[in-house]
C-alpha positions in Angstrom: 9.4 -41.3 -35.7 9.4 -43.5 -32.6 6.1 -45.1 -33.5 7.1 -45.5 -37.1 10.2 -47.3 -36.1 8.6 -50.0 -33.9 5.1 -50.5 -35.3 4.2 -53.9 -36.7 3.5 -54.2 -40.4 0.5 -56.1 -41.4 1.3 -56.9 -45.0 4.5 -57.7 -46.8 5.5 -57.4 -50.4 7.8 -59.8 -52.3 9.3 -58.8 -55.7 10.2 -61.5 -58.2 13.4 -60.4 -59.9 13.0 -62.9 -62.8 9.4 -62.2 -63.7 9.2 -58.6 -62.5 5.9 -59.4 -60.8 4.7 -58.2 -57.5 2.9 -60.6 -55.1 1.2 -59.7 -51.8 1.2 -62.2 -48.9 -1.0 -61.7 -45.9 0.8 -61.9 -42.6 0.5 -65.5 -41.6 2.7 -68.2 -40.2 3.4 -69.5 -43.7 4.2 -66.1 -45.2 6.5 -65.1 -42.2 8.4 -68.4 -42.6 8.6 -67.9 -46.3 9.8 -64.4 -46.1 12.3 -65.3 -43.3 13.7 -68.1 -45.5 13.8 -65.8 -48.5 15.8 -63.1 -46.7 18.2 -65.6 -45.2 18.8 -67.1 -48.6 19.4 -63.7 -50.2 21.9 -62.8 -47.4 23.7 -66.1 -47.9 23.9 -65.6 -51.7 25.1 -62.0 -51.2 27.8 -63.1 -48.8 29.0 -65.7 -51.3 29.1 -63.5 -54.3 30.1 -60.1 -52.9 33.6 -58.7 -53.1 32.8 -56.3 -50.3 32.4 -56.7 -46.6 28.9 -55.1 -46.8 26.3 -54.3 -49.4 25.5 -51.1 -47.6 27.5 -49.1 -45.1 25.8 -46.2 -43.4 27.8 -43.5 -41.6 25.5 -41.9 -39.0 23.1 -43.6 -36.6 20.5 -40.9 -36.6 16.9 -41.1 -37.9 17.8 -41.1 -41.6 20.6 -43.6 -41.2 18.6 -46.0 -39.1 15.6 -45.9 -41.4 17.7 -46.5 -44.5 19.8 -49.3 -43.0 16.7 -51.1 -41.7 14.9 -50.8 -45.0 17.9 -52.1 -46.9 18.2 -55.1 -44.5 14.6 -55.9 -45.1 15.5 -56.6 -48.7 18.3 -59.0 -47.7 21.2 -56.5 -47.9 24.2 -57.0 -45.6 24.3 -53.8 -43.7 26.6 -52.0 -41.3 25.8 -48.9 -39.3 28.5 -46.6 -38.0 27.8 -44.3 -35.0 30.4 -42.6 -32.8 28.1 -41.7 -30.0 24.7 -43.0 -28.8 22.1 -44.3 -31.2 19.3 -42.1 -32.4 21.1 -38.9 -33.6 19.9 -35.4 -32.8 16.2 -36.1 -32.8 16.2 -38.8 -30.1 18.9 -37.4 -27.9 19.1 -33.6 -28.4 16.1 -32.6 -30.5 12.6 -33.6 -31.2 12.0 -36.2 -28.4 13.4 -34.4 -25.4 12.2 -31.0 -26.7 8.6 -32.3 -27.0 8.8 -33.7 -23.4 9.9 -30.3 -22.1 7.2 -28.6 -24.2 4.7 -30.9 -22.6 5.9 -29.8 -19.2 5.7 -26.2 -20.2 2.2 -26.7 -21.5 1.1 -28.1 -18.1 2.4 -24.9 -16.5 0.1 -22.9 -18.7 -2.9 -25.1 -18.0 -2.3 -24.6 -14.3 -3.2 -21.0 -14.8 -6.7 -22.1 -16.1 -7.7 -24.8 -13.7 -9.3 -22.5 -11.2 -11.5 -21.1 -13.9 -12.7 -24.7 -14.6 -13.7 -25.1 -10.9 -10.6 -26.7 -9.4 -9.6 -25.2 -6.1 -6.2 -25.2 -4.4 -4.1 -24.7 -7.6 -3.4 -21.5 -9.4 -0.7 -19.8 -11.4 1.3 -18.6 -8.3 1.6 -21.6 -5.9 3.2 -24.3 -8.0 6.9 -25.2 -8.2 8.5 -26.9 -11.1 11.1 -29.6 -10.4 13.5 -29.4 -13.4 15.9 -32.1 -12.2 13.0 -34.6 -11.7 11.7 -34.0 -15.2 15.2 -34.3 -16.6 15.7 -37.6 -14.8 12.4 -39.0 -16.2 13.2 -37.6 -19.6 16.6 -39.2 -19.8 15.2 -42.5 -18.6 12.7 -42.5 -21.4 15.4 -41.7 -24.0 17.5 -44.6 -22.6 14.5 -46.8 -23.2 14.4 -45.7 -26.8 18.1 -46.5 -27.2 17.2 -50.1 -26.1 14.4 -50.3 -28.6 16.6 -49.0 -31.5 19.5 -51.4 -30.6 17.1 -54.3 -30.4 15.6 -53.5 -33.8 19.0 -53.3 -35.4 20.0 -56.6 -33.8 16.8 -58.3 -35.1 17.5 -57.0 -38.5 21.0 -58.5 -38.4 22.6 -55.0 -38.9 26.2 -54.8 -37.9 26.9 -52.0 -35.4 30.3 -50.3 -35.8 30.9 -48.0 -32.8 33.3 -45.2 -33.7 34.1 -42.4 -36.0 33.5 -43.3 -39.6 35.8 -41.8 -42.2 35.9 -42.4 -46.0 39.4 -43.6 -47.0 38.8 -44.6 -50.6 36.2 -45.7 -53.1 33.9 -48.3 -51.4 36.1 -48.0 -48.2 35.4 -46.6 -44.7 37.7 -46.6 -41.7 36.3 -47.1 -38.2 38.6 -47.4 -35.2 41.7 -48.0 -37.4 40.0 -50.8 -39.3 38.9 -50.5 -42.9 35.6 -51.9 -44.1 34.5 -52.2 -47.7 30.9 -51.7 -49.0 29.4 -51.5 -52.4 27.1 -48.6 -51.4 28.0 -46.0 -48.8 25.5 -43.5 -47.2 26.6 -40.4 -45.4 24.0 -39.3 -42.9 26.0 -37.7 -40.2 23.6 -34.8 -39.4 24.3 -31.3 -38.1 25.2 -29.4 -35.0 24.4 -26.0 -33.5 26.2 -23.0 -34.9 28.1 -20.9 -32.5 28.6 -17.2 -33.4 32.4 -17.0 -33.0 32.5 -13.4 -34.1 30.8 -12.4 -30.8 33.3 -11.5 -28.0 32.7 -14.0 -25.2 30.8 -16.4 -27.4 32.3 -19.4 -25.4 30.4 -18.3 -22.3 27.1 -19.2 -24.1 25.4 -22.6 -24.4 23.5 -24.2 -27.3 20.4 -26.3 -27.7 22.5 -29.4 -27.0 23.5 -27.9 -23.7 19.9 -27.1 -22.9 19.2 -30.7 -22.4 22.2 -31.1 -20.1 21.0 -28.4 -17.6 20.6 -29.9 -14.1 18.7 -27.0 -12.7 16.3 -24.5 -14.0 17.9 -21.1 -14.7 16.3 -18.0 -13.2 17.2 -15.7 -16.1 18.1 -16.5 -19.7 18.7 -14.8 -23.0 18.0 -16.8 -26.2 19.5 -15.5 -29.4 18.0 -16.5 -32.7 15.0 -16.1 -35.0 14.3 -19.7 -36.1 12.0 -22.3 -34.7 14.6 -23.7 -32.2 15.0 -20.3 -30.6 11.3 -19.7 -30.5 10.6 -23.2 -29.0 13.3 -23.1 -26.3 12.4 -19.5 -25.3 8.8 -20.5 -25.0 9.7 -23.5 -22.8 11.8 -21.4 -20.5 9.2 -18.7 -20.2 6.2 -21.0 -19.5 8.1 -22.7 -16.8 8.8 -19.5 -15.0 12.3 -18.5 -16.1 12.8 -14.8 -16.9 13.3 -15.0 -20.7 14.4 -12.6 -23.4 14.4 -13.6 -27.1 16.8 -11.6 -29.2 16.5 -11.4 -33.0 18.5 -9.4 -35.6 15.5 -8.3 -37.7 12.0 -7.1 -36.9 10.5 -10.6 -37.2 11.3 -14.2 -36.4 10.3 -17.3 -38.4 10.9 -15.5 -41.6 10.8 -18.6 -43.7 7.2 -19.2 -42.6 4.0 -17.4 -43.6 4.2 -13.9 -42.0 0.7 -14.3 -40.4 2.2 -17.0 -38.1 5.1 -14.8 -36.9 2.9 -11.7 -36.5 0.3 -13.5 -34.4 3.0 -15.3 -32.3 4.7 -12.0 -31.6 1.4 -10.7 -30.3 1.1 -13.7 -28.0 4.6 -13.0 -26.7 3.7 -9.4 -26.0 0.8 -10.7 -23.9 2.4 -13.7 -22.2 6.1 -13.6 -22.8 8.9 -14.1 -23.4 10.3 -10.5 -23.8 11.2 -9.8 -27.4 14.2 -7.7 -28.5 14.2 -6.9 -32.2 16.6 -5.4 -34.7 19.6 -6.0 -32.5 22.3 -8.6 -31.8 24.8 -9.5 -29.2 28.1 -7.5 -29.2 29.7 -9.0 -26.1 29.2 -11.6 -23.3 31.0 -11.1 -20.0 31.2 -13.2 -16.9 30.4 -11.3 -13.7 31.9 -11.8 -10.3 28.9 -13.7 -9.0 29.1 -16.2 -12.0 26.2 -14.7 -14.0 26.6 -13.1 -17.5 26.4 -9.5 -18.7 25.1 -9.2 -22.2 25.9 -6.1 -24.2 24.1 -5.5 -27.5 25.2 -3.4 -30.5 22.3 -1.0 -30.0 23.7 -0.2 -26.5 21.2 -2.3 -24.5 22.6 -4.3 -21.6 21.2 -7.2 -19.7 22.8 -8.3 -16.5 22.5 -11.2 -14.1 21.9 -13.7 -16.8 22.4 -17.4 -15.9 22.7 -18.5 -19.5 22.8 -17.1 -23.0 21.7 -19.7 -25.4 22.8 -19.5 -29.0 20.1 -20.7 -31.4 21.4 -18.9 -34.5 21.3 -21.9 -36.9 22.9 -25.3 -37.5 26.0 -26.5 -39.4 26.5 -29.8 -41.2 29.0 -32.3 -39.7 30.6 -32.7 -43.1 34.2 -32.1 -42.1 36.7 -34.7 -41.0 34.8 -37.6 -42.6 37.0 -38.0 -45.7 34.7 -36.6 -48.4 37.7 -35.0 -50.1 39.4 -38.4 -50.3 37.1 -39.5 -53.1 36.1 -36.0 -54.3 32.6 -35.7 -52.9 31.4 -32.1 -53.6 30.0 -29.7 -51.0 28.2 -26.4 -51.3 30.0 -23.3 -50.0 28.3 -23.6 -46.7 29.6 -27.2 -46.3 26.4 -29.0 -47.0 26.9 -32.1 -49.2 25.7 -31.7 -52.8 23.1 -34.4 -53.9 20.7 -34.8 -56.7 17.0 -35.7 -56.4 17.8 -39.3 -55.8 20.3 -38.5 -52.9 23.3 -39.3 -55.1 26.5 -37.4 -54.6 28.7 -36.6 -57.5 30.7 -39.8 -56.8 29.2 -43.2 -57.8 28.0 -45.4 -55.0 28.2 -42.6 -52.4 24.9 -41.1 -51.2 23.9 -38.5 -48.6 20.7 -37.4 -46.9 19.3 -35.6 -43.9 20.6 -32.5 -42.1 24.1 -32.8 -43.6 22.5 -32.0 -47.0 20.8 -28.9 -45.7 17.4 -29.4 -47.3 14.2 -29.6 -45.2 16.1 -30.4 -42.0 13.3 -32.4 -40.3 13.4 -35.9 -38.9 10.5 -37.4 -41.0 12.2 -36.0 -44.1 15.4 -37.9 -43.4 13.5 -41.0 -42.6 11.4 -40.9 -45.8 14.5 -40.1 -47.9 16.4 -42.9 -46.3 13.7 -45.5 -46.9 13.2 -44.5 -50.5 16.9 -44.6 -51.2 17.1 -48.2 -50.0 13.9 -49.0 -51.9 15.8 -47.9 -55.0 19.2 -49.5 -54.3 17.9 -52.8 -52.9 14.2 -53.1 -53.5 14.1 -52.9 -57.3 12.1 -49.6 -57.2 14.4 -47.8 -59.6 12.6 -44.5 -59.6 12.0 -44.3 -55.8 12.9 -40.8 -54.4 11.5 -38.4 -51.9 9.3 -35.6 -53.2 10.5 -32.5 -51.2 7.5 -30.4 -52.2 4.7 -29.7 -49.7 6.4 -31.0 -46.6 4.4 -30.2 -43.4 6.1 -28.9 -40.3 5.2 -28.0 -36.7 6.7 -25.5 -34.3 6.1 -26.2 -30.6 5.7 -22.6 -29.7 3.1 -21.2 -27.3 0.6 -21.7 -28.8 1.9 -24.2 -31.4 2.1 -23.7 -35.1 1.3 -26.1 -38.0 2.2 -25.3 -41.6 2.1 -27.0 -44.9 2.8 -25.8 -48.5 3.5 -22.3 -49.8 3.2 -19.1 -47.8 1.1 -16.3 -49.2 4.3 -14.5 -50.4 5.8 -17.7 -52.0 2.5 -18.3 -53.8 2.4 -14.7 -55.1 6.0 -14.9 -56.2 5.4 -18.2 -58.0 2.0 -17.6 -59.6 1.5 -13.8 -59.6 -0.3 -11.8 -56.9 -3.4 -11.5 -59.1 -3.8 -15.3 -59.3 -3.6 -16.0 -55.5 -6.6 -15.8 -53.2 -6.3 -16.0 -49.4 -8.8 -17.0 -46.8 -8.1 -16.0 -43.2 -9.7 -16.4 -39.8 -8.8 -15.3 -36.2 -10.7 -16.4 -33.2 -10.4 -17.6 -29.6 -10.4 -21.3 -29.0 -13.4 -22.6 -27.1 -11.0 -23.9 -24.5 -10.7 -20.3 -23.3 -14.5 -19.8 -23.0 -14.2 -20.1 -19.2 -10.6 -19.0 -18.7 -9.1 -15.6 -17.7 -6.0 -16.4 -19.7 -6.6 -16.2 -23.5 -4.7 -17.2 -26.6 -5.7 -16.6 -30.2 -6.1 -19.0 -33.0 -5.2 -17.8 -36.5 -5.6 -19.7 -39.8 -4.8 -19.0 -43.4 -5.6 -20.9 -46.6 -3.6 -20.0 -49.7 -5.3 -20.8 -53.0 -4.4 -20.3 -56.7 -6.3 -20.1 -60.0 -10.0 -20.2 -60.8 -10.3 -23.7 -59.4 -8.8 -22.3 -56.1 -6.3 -25.2 -55.7 -5.0 -25.1 -52.1 -1.3 -24.4 -52.1 -0.8 -23.8 -48.4 -2.5 -24.1 -45.0 -1.1 -22.3 -41.9 -2.4 -22.5 -38.4 -1.4 -21.0 -35.0 -3.3 -22.0 -31.9 -4.2 -24.8 -29.6 -4.1 -28.2 -31.4 -2.4 -26.8 -34.5 0.4 -29.3 -34.1 -2.1 -32.2 -34.4 -4.5 -31.0 -36.9 -2.0 -30.1 -39.7 -1.1 -33.7 -40.5 -4.5 -34.6 -41.9 -4.8 -31.4 -43.9 -1.4 -32.0 -45.3 -2.7 -35.1 -47.0 -5.4 -33.1 -48.7 -2.9 -30.4 -49.8 -0.5 -33.0 -51.1 -3.3 -34.7 -53.1 -4.2 -31.4 -54.8 -7.3 -30.4 -52.9 -9.3 -27.3 -53.9 -11.1 -24.9 -51.7 -14.3 -26.5 -52.9 -13.1 -29.8 -51.6 -12.6 -28.3 -48.2 -16.0 -26.6 -48.4 -17.7 -29.9 -49.3 -16.3 -31.6 -46.2 -18.7 -31.8 -43.2 -17.2 -30.0 -40.2 -16.6 -31.7 -36.8 -18.1 -29.5 -34.1 -17.1 -28.0 -31.8 -13.4 -28.0 -32.9 -10.9 -25.4 -34.1 -10.2 -27.4 -37.2 -13.8 -27.0 -38.5 -12.9 -23.5 -39.4 -10.7 -24.8 -42.2 -13.7 -26.4 -43.9 -16.1 -23.6 -43.2 -14.0 -20.5 -43.9 -15.4 -18.0 -46.4 
């Protein structure tokens, strides 16, 4: 997301509204001057003709809102962006970015266990000490740098920043800090927030993923409650950095929306390396003990004492309340996610929504892609532009990491019939571990359908899975078959070569 937001484009496209022709101009001094003049002229014309303060007003300065506002501005739209806190949303401040940095730190802790096996003396898995506060300081400084980059880009794009709580007060109208602004098009991209299980006695004594990034010191003992990727990732970070960690899930497996091969193999890794896994149970009560730690009582009778923090990672909820949706009649689902169609339209004309507040594929790149396509449609003349929500790749920064794209084996069987689905699987030890005492497994699965064996899904757990899945996602999205993979020459020695040699 960061690199997408600041990279330089090398070619630009100009649409002729009158002739409906598309011309390409190479990036040169002439074309940059021409395009700059064109955008300025369009903005001036828009200001003279518009009955609104803005062509486009975006509520929410997260990944989706920023991407959509900047794309709209590139077409000459007069844009305002409303954000009540810091720029960047969950991803930059309380999600993807700081999480990946903490994951990197945790990965270093794992590698320290291996360096002696690779001939390095003086460092092993028992004599290192992790400085949590130092990493937090460096991490926060990096995020502050990103804030500066985002703010600079918005300023360059002539996007008006409105700092405050945005609330819809009528058709084409949004109130910010007691002042009402009008806009022809209004996008709601306010995101989501961690869900707290208020039915648990003492739930207020717990923290969430937001609070994880505010911890000044590394806790000695934690309990993470949840079965989704956020719970798995944070439990893995704590565990790798040396915190005594227990992951608690209601059912017998976590990551139930992913292919079960991934969950099964990750559970085996946890049995070997941690964290401790408690299944088929959930928290009944959280109590504060005299020394300030917590006592966790489970419904199956188990008790864990001396816990520094219990972290709730039981899901996320949309921030769709108190933003005025009911004022104009924008509909929500029963779980408060905003209803939209395939073009991100709400049921009310000129109001749109995307990202986590809509509840579908809650991933930063999804919000960015949806936001850009929406602006392409509204301001770029691409009347059919929309995001295809099928075959979206994702990564879990577990230990080891997971990369996944397309349908799971069960989803493919449910959709196409078990008899029409063929699966290829492989499990092996990454060559990195050829010299190490510590071992982790790599597991792969290719899900195919029909006689032509079209690839419907690829799922990988193991070192490097987070990086290799992006390229294979392109192949799956393009409709690759197993034969296409087989006809690709392998890169050796790598783990990914297994995906083009598997039989």
